[in-house]
N, C-alpha and C positions, 0 to 999 in steps of 0.2 A: 605193209610189207608182207604180213602173214597171208593176206588175201592174194597178193601177187604170186606168192610162192605156191599156194594151192592151185591158182589158175595155171601156172606153168606145169605143175604135175599133171593136171587134167589134160592140158594140151599135149603133153608128152604121151600120155596114155592113148589119147585119140590118134596121135600120129602113128603109134605102134600097133594099133588094133587091126587085125586081119578081118576079112569079111566072113566071120563065123556065123554071124547073125545080122539080120537087117534091123537096126535099131533106129527109130525116128522119134523126134520130139517136135510136136506142133504146139506153138505157144499162141494163144489167142489174146491173153492179157497178162503181161509180165510185171505189172506194177502192183505193189502191195504196201500197206502201212505196217510200221512196226507193231508187233503184237497181233498182226492179222495173218491169215493163211491163204496161200495159193493152193487151189485144189485142181482136180481133173477138169473142172469147168474153165480153168485158166490155162492149163497146159496139159497136153495129151501125150503120153508115152506109149509107143507101139513097138512090139517085138515080133519079128518073123523068122522062122527057122528056114534058113537057106540051104541047109544040108539035106542029104537024101535019106537020112535016118532020123529017128526020134532023138531029140536033144534035151538035156536038162541044163538049165541056166541059173547061175547065181546073179542076182541083180542088186546093185548098190547105188545109193543116192549120195553123191559127193557134195557136201555143203561148204560154204566159205569159211565157216567157223563152227566147231563142234560145241562151243559153249554158248555163243550168242544166237546160233541158229539151231532149229530142230526140224525134223522132217521124217517122212515115212514113204517107203516104196515096197511093194510085194517082193520079198527077198528071193523067192525061187519060182520058176515056172518050167513046165515040161511041154514041149511043143512037138507036134508031128511034122514031117517034112512039108514045107511050104505053108505051114499053119502060121497065122498072124493073130496076136492077142493084144488087147489094150491092158496096160499095166497101171494099176491104181497107185497114186502117189499124192503127197501134199508137202508143202514147204511153209515154215513159219519163222520169220525173223523176230527175234525177241524185241521187247520194248527198248532195249539198250542199243539196238542197231541204228547207227546214224544213217541219214538219208544218203543214197548213192546208188551206183550200178555195181552189182555183184554177179559173179559167174557161178552157176550151179551145173553139176554134171551127173549123167547117168551112165553106169558101167555094167556091161553084161559079160559074164565069163561062162564058157561052156565047160561043164564038168568033165566031159569025156575027152575033149581035145585041148582044153585050156585056152582055146582061142578067145580073144577079147574084142568086144565092140563097145564104143563109147560115143556119147554126144554131150555137148554143153550148150547152155542157153543163158541169156542174161536176165537177171531179176532186178528191177528198179525198186528200191525202197524209197517210198515217198516221204516228204517232210510233213507227215501227218501229226507230229507232236512237236510243238515249239512254243516257247514263251519268249516274247520279245520285250525289250525295254529301251528307251532312249535316254541317254545321259547328256551332259553338257560340260561347259567350262565355267568355273566359279572363282570369284575373288573372295578369299577368306582372311580372317584376322586371327592372329595368335590369341589363344585363351578366350576367344569369342565364339559362341555357338551360332552356327548358321543352319537353319532348317531348309532342306530342299525336298521337293516332291518328285518321286519317280513313278511313272505309270506303267504297269506290267500288263501285257496283252497275251492271252492264250490264242495263238494262231493255229493251233492244231485242232484235231477232231476228238480228242480225249481229255478227260479231266486230268489236271496236273496238281501235284503237291510240291511246291518249289521252296527249297531252303535258300535264304538270302544271307550273304556275309561279304565282307570286303577285306582288302589286303592291309588296311590300317585299323588299329584299335580305336582311333579317334573318329572313325567314320562308321556309324552304327545305324542299322535300320530300327524302326519302331517295333517291328515284329520279325521273328526269325524265320517263320514259315508262312506261306500263303497258299490257300487252296483256291484254284481258279478254273472255272469251267470253260469249255470251248467258246471262243468269241468274247469272253468276259474281259473287262478291264478292271484292274485294281490299283489304287494309288497308295503308295507307302511313303511315309516320312523318313528321311535320313538326317541324322544329326552329324554335322561336320564341325569339329572343334579342335583344330590343330593346337598342340601345346606350345609353350615357349621353347624356342630352339628350332622349331620347324619353320623354314622360311624359303621363299623362292617358288619355282615351279615344281609341283608334286603331281605324280600320276597315281591314282587310286584305282585298283581293279575291283569291279563289282562282279561277284559270282552268283549265278543262278543254277542250282543243282536240283533236278527233279528227284523226288523220292520214288517216283513211279515209272520213270522211263529214262530214255537216253538223253533227255534234254539237259544240256550243260552249256549255258550261255555265259559269255564273258563280255563285259562292257567296261570301257575305260572312262573314268571320271578325271577330268583335268582340273587342277586347282592352282591358283597363284596365292601363296600365303605371305602375308605382310604383317609387320608390327603396326597395326592401325591406330593404337592408342598410346600416346606418349604425353605425359603431364610434366611440365616444368614449373617449379615453384620457387619464388624468391620472396623474401620478407625483409623489409627495411624499416629501421635498422635492426641489426642482430641483437643489439643491447640498447636499452633505454633506462637511464637513471631517473628516479622520480622520488618525490617527497611524500611522506604520509599525507593523506587526504588529497593527493594529486593523482592525475591520470597519466599513464604512459601510452603514447600514441605510436601505432605501427601501421605499415602499409603492406598488404598482400597483393602480389601479382601472380596470376595463374596463366600460363600459356599452353594452349592445346597444340602441341607439335605433331599430333597424329594425323591420320588421313581422313578421319571421320569426326563428325560432331559428337560431343560427349556431354554428359550431365555430371555436375560436380556438387558435392555437399561439403561445405567447409566448416570445420569445428575449431574454435579458438577461445580460450579463456572462459569456458562455460557458455559461450554463445555459438550460434550456428547460422548459416545462410546457404542458399542454393542458387545455382546459375547454370545456364547452358552456354557452351562456347563452341563455335564452329572451328573447323580445321584451320590452323595457323592464326586463330584469334586469341585475344587476351581478355582476361577479366580482372578487375581490381576491387579490393575491399580495404577500407580504412577502419580500423577498430582501436578501441582504447581499453586498457586494463586499469581499473580503479584500484588505487592502493588504499587499504583501510587506514584510518587515522591512527590506529594503535599498532600498526605493523612495525616490527622491529627491523633494524638495519640488517641488510643481507642481500644475497642474490637469489632470485626466485625464477625458476624456469617456467615457461608457458609453452605447452605443446600445441602445434598446429597440424591438423589432420585433414587431408583431402581424400574423400571417397569418390572414386570414379572407376572406369574400366582399367585405369592405370593409377592405383592409389599411391600417394606420396605423403610424406610428413616432414616437418621441420620443427625447430625450437628456437624461441627467443628468450632473452633474459631481461627481467625487470630488476634493476638494482635499487633497493630502497635505501635512501640516504638518512642521515641523522638530522635533527632539527638545526644544529649548528651549520651543517652543510647547506641546508635549504634557506635559512634566514640568518643573515650576518651583516651587521652594519658597523662601521668604524669611523670615529671622529678623530681628527688630528688638527693640530695647529701648524699652519704653514708659515714659513718666512721667519718671523721674529722669535719663534719658539713659544714656550709656555709661560715665560716670564717677560714682563715688559714694564718699563718705567714711564710714567706720565706726569707731567707737571700740572700743578693746580692751575685751572683756568685754560688748559689746553686739552687736546684729545689725541688718542692713539687708536689704531685699528688693528684687530687680530683677524687674520684670514683663516677661516675654519673650513676644512675639507671633510665632506660627508661622502664616504665610499660604501656603496651597496655591493657587498661580496656575495649576496645570496643569488637565488635562481629566478626571482620574480621582481617585477617592478613594485616598489613599495612607496607609500606615502608616510613621511615622518613628521611628527610634531616636534618643533624645536622650542627649547626653553632655556632661560638663564637663571641661575641661582647665584646672586651676588648683590653688590651695592646697587642702589637705585640709579646711579649715574652710569651703569653699564647696560647697554642695549644690544640687540641683535637685529640684523637686516631682514630676516625672514622668520615667519612664525611656523611655516610648514614647507616641505619640499617633496616632490615626487622624483624618484631616481630609478632609472632602468637597471636591470641586473648587470653586474660587472661594469658599473659606471660610477662616476663621482660628480658631485656638484659642490660649488664653493659658496659660502655665505660669510658674513662679517659680524664681528663683535666690536662695539664702539665703547671706549672708556673716556669719559669727559668729566673729571672731578671738578666741582665748583670750589670757590675759595674757602668755603667753610669746612671742606673735607680735610680731615687730619692727615698729616703726612706719615704714612706707614704702609705696610704690605696688606693687600686685600685679596683673599681667595675668591675665585670665580669658577663656577661649574656650568658648562654648556652641555645640554642633553639633547639627544635625538631618540624619539620613541616611535617604533613602528608597530604593526599589528602583532608580530610574533617575536620581535627582538628590539633591543635598545642598546645605546652606548653613550658614553659621556667623555668629556675631556676637561681636565682641571687646569685652570690658568692662575697665574699670580700677577697682580697689578700693584706695582710699587708707586705710591703717590709722593711726589717731591715738589718743592717750591722752586720756581724759576727766578725769584729775586728776593732780596731782604732789605728793608728800609730801616735806617737808624737815625737818631736825632742829629748826629754829626753830619750825615750825608744829605740832610734836607736843609736848604737855605731858602728863606722866603723873604722877598723884598716887600716890606709892609708900607713903603712909600714915606719914610721919615724925611722931613725936609732937610735935615742936616746932612743927608747923604750917607749916613752910617748904615752899615749893614748889621742888623740885629740877628744874632743866632738864637734860635728857639722857636717854639710853636705855641699857638694859642690853644689852651686847654678847653676841652668840652667836658660834659658830665662824665663820660667814660674815660677820660684821661688822655684821649688821642687828639691830635691837631686836626682841625677842619680841612686843612690843605691835603693831608694824607688820605683822608676819607674820600675827598673829591677825586684825587688821582686814582685810587683803587677802583672807584666806581666807573671812571672812564675806561680803565683797563678791562674791567669785567665786561662792560658792554661790548668792547672791541673783541674780546675772546669769544663771547657768545655769538657775535655776528660771524666770526670766522668759523666757529663750529657748525653753525647752521648752514653756512655756505658750503662747507666741505661735505656735510651730510647730504645736501641736495645734489651736489655733483656726483657723489658715489652712488646715490640711488638711481641716477640716470644711467 
């Protein structure tokens, strides 16, 4: 706008100038580089006195800008009538003048008459100083550094010292200033690392400002910023109860929900492992926490840490149980209860329930503490956790057994626990023989029935002994038969 204003003024002056003097400007070469000079070899200013008397003239050089342009012309000349003279002059655009077409004027004023003559001519400032760079479009990740290379080329004819900077704090060059000779190329690394919160399409302006000339280049860097790394962590279960000397097992699943493959370091319970997971892929780890045998009851947290471009962490709990919670067995009598009557020469059965209330399958040794005529069906049992098994106790008192109450103790002993059940067996007689109830036909011919028995050495009749023996054999047979059937 300023140059246009000056041009308008020059045009107005030229339009208003009378023919007081004949002023001509012949330009042979009007192109010039910034910081270079147009001299009389490039343009020639001639002045002729068209008046009939001697004239003194004031001569001015009108430049596009008094700050960015400098120049000289002989300020005064005295010419005789019809005398013509070449006027020495030069013009220099400074290094800060941008390439383009500029208007320069020469004004001549007669001191005696005030008449004015003026001429203007164009000066082309060439692009003799320039530093070019090509940028591009980039996909960037939040909190992830991306290094890009930009190549700078000095397309001018002069050395340049260029300062580099951008419109974003997170886009920085590896050097702030480069010195670059004409025709030279220099590559500079730029670090692009958008912080969290910057997302989507971003325009970054790259500035090139010469410390020596007008060169001020601007280039746009286009970037698409995304959250490239997202780690999803799940641990199952969140809590695991375990006994002393036992291990608590957990499963870790890591999902890479980001856009790029990532490296993961997993730390858990004093252990660590590493893995690579592609975008939308998953990785799984099974690990165990060993509970020391002397660990007291309580809840113990275990930290799980995932180191990656998107680090995450979680926590699981190991609940340490008491020995009673871990190992527990219970014996009970089912059906008839803990007391049972049994007749001499007969048998009765106790149904015993062994319940494993612990957390592990256990093998139990079974035993009976009582009379020799009490037996159990199993010597050992293996029982899963939270399950029960049934076995049997048999009471079969023989005839010599005294009729009274007998205590019996059934025990189950495991590796870490034991239990017992106390039973009471009352032995009773199922019949009673007296001399009055026994009548024996001894075959007396008279047909009389004689009441009495034949004595033997121990004072008992032979007939009673024979009857008892027959009954005893029958009872034993029945007992054996029942035992065989129940064992099946």
